[in-house]
N, C-alpha and C positions, 0 to 999 in steps of 0.2 A: 891280348890285342894291343895294349898300350904299355910302353916302357920308356924310360928316360926321364930327364928332368922336366918339371913343369915349365920352366923357362924355355927350353928347346921346343917342347911340344906346342907351346903357345906361339912361338915364332913361326913354326911350320904351319900351324893352322892359319895364322895371318898371311903366310905366303899363298896358301890355297885361296884365301879371300881376295888377295890382290889379283891373282889369276882370274877369278870370277869377275871382279870389278872391271878388269881389262876387257873381258869378253862383252859384258853388258854395255860398257861405254864405247866398245869397238875402238879402243885406243891402243894402237900398236906399241907405243912406248911403255905404257903400264904393263901390257901383256908380256912384252919382251923382257921386262926387268926381273922376271922370276927364273930365267934360264941361265945356266952356266954356259960359258962360251963354247965348250966342247960337248954340250949336251946332245942327246939323241932322243928322238920322238918316234915311237912306233904308233903310227896313226892308222888304226884298223888294218894292220898287216903291212903297211908301207913304212920302211925305216928311213927317217930323215936325220941327217947328221950335221951337227954344228948349228949354233944359234942363228946365224944369218939365213940359212936354208929353212930352218924351222919357222922363223918369223915370216919369210917370204911365202911359204906355203899357207900359213895362217891368214895373212893379208889377202891372198888370192881367194881362199875359201870364204872369208868373211865378206868379200865384195859381192857375194850373191844374196846378201840379206839386208833388209831395211832395218830390222830390229831383232834383238836376241835377248831373251830372259834366260839367265843361267844361275842355277844354285848348286852348291856342292856341300856334301856332308862327309867329313872324314869318318871312316869306319874302322881304321886300324892305323897305328903309328908306333913304330919301334925305333928308338934312337939308340945308337951305339957310338959314343964318342962324337966325332965330327961327321958321321954318316947316319943315314936313316932310311927306312923303307915305310911306305904308306899305301893305303888303298882309300880311294875317294869315290863315292857315288855321286852322280850328277843327274840333274833334271834340266832339260833345255826346252824352250819353246822358240822356234826359229820362224820368223816371218820373212819369206823370200821376196825379192824384188819382183818376182813373177806372180805374186799374189798367193802363193802356196804357203801352207803352215805345216810345220813338223813338230811333233812332241817326241823328244828323245830321252831315254834313260840310259845313262852310260856308266862306265867304271874305268877309273884310272888306277894303274898300278905304278907306283913311283919309287925312284931311288933319288936320294937327296944328299947334298954335302954342304957343310958349313965352310964357306970360302970367304976369307977376309972378314970373318965375323958375321956373315950373312948366309942364311939358308937359301939354297937354290936347287932347282931341279937339275939332276944330271941325266936322268932318263925318265920318260913318261911313256906308258903304253896305254892307249885308249881303245876301248871296244864298246860297241853299242849292245846294250842288254835287251832293250825293248824300244820299239818305235811305233808311233801312230801318226798317220796322215789323215786329218779329218775329211778332206775332200775325197778320199778314197773309200770312206764309209767304214 
């Protein structure tokens, strides 16, 4: 499940952590910093192409929330030179501006590349694994 140098694996883990911090802080610049310019994002079956479109979609989606708690746990990481693949499990609690609350368990399947000495996402695919809405019982 894990291969490659410890240095590269640590840098990729930190990339996941920057992504999570961008979500919690609801900070577009932090969140956008982890994507390659030509990245793609498969967001629950919808393919978004290019960093500008990815960031625009995320900003729009995040506008529905007052607060977000987001944790991620890498569960697989394989580095092969300047490319890598990863799987990351997530747990989110989303507090909507409409007063709703959602608990979401998700899974990212990632492709990454080391570009200019920095690891970036070149493709992320996200799917919801489990979801609970407390107000629905």
